[in-house]
N, C-alpha and C positions, 0 to 999 in steps of 0.2 A: 830455315826458320827455327828459332830456339823454342824449346818446350819447357814448361815449368812443371815441376813435380811438387806435390804437397804431401806431407806426412802428418798425421795427427799424433800428438803425444799427450800424455797425462802429466800434469804438473801439480805437485803437492806443495802448498805454502804453509809456513809456520810463522805467524806474525806475533811480534812482541812490541807493545807500546813502550817507548823509552822510559815512561814513568814507572814501569814494572821491573826495570833492570835493577838488580841488587848487587851484581858482581860482573866485572869484565876481566877477560884474560888478556894480558899483554905478554911481551917476550920474557919478562921477569917473573911471571906467575899471575895468580888471581889477585884482584883488588876489589874489596867490598866498596860499594858506592851508594850514595843517596842523592835525591833530587836530580836525577839524570834527565837531560833533554838534548835533542838534536839541534845543533846550531850550524850556521855557516861562519867559519873562522876566516876573517879578512886579513889580508896582508897588503899594506899600501904605504905610501910615503906619509911621514908625520906632518900633517897639517890639518887644520880644522875647517870643515868637517873632513874626516878621513875619506879618501877616494880609493877604494880597494882596486888593485890591479888583478888580484886572484882571490877566489873564494874556495875554501876547502870544507867539505862536510866533516863535522866533528861532534863529539859528545862533550857536553859541559856538565860537571857533576862535583859533588863534595866527596873527597877520598876518606880513607880511614882516619886521617889526622884532621878532618873537618876543614881541609884546604880546598879552595875552588880550583878545579883542574879542567883543562881543555885538551882532549886527545883526538887526533885525527882518526876518522873511521878506519882508514887504511892500516893503522897500527893495532887495531883490536882483532884478536884472534878468535874470541868467542864471547857470548853473552850468557848470563844466567839470571833467572828470576828468583833465585834463592842465594843467600849469602854463601860464600865459599871459604874454605880454609886455605891459607897461603901454602903453596907447594913449590 
């Protein structure tokens, strides 16, 4: 007969609302952002209405050049609630 073991652990969470994100770190360094929000990026065949075959969690924001950008969450290395200098 199998036995089950339980262990109690303490978990600390640090939550940041996407509206508070002012910079994200990508592979090429820090990028200051505005109007950041969490979205599901859909990939599907081009017909109307679009029928996505896959959804990817992504951040949609305006970058330093005021361009609308969508970045998959998997590509983000870290977040900051303060603007960062490019390094």
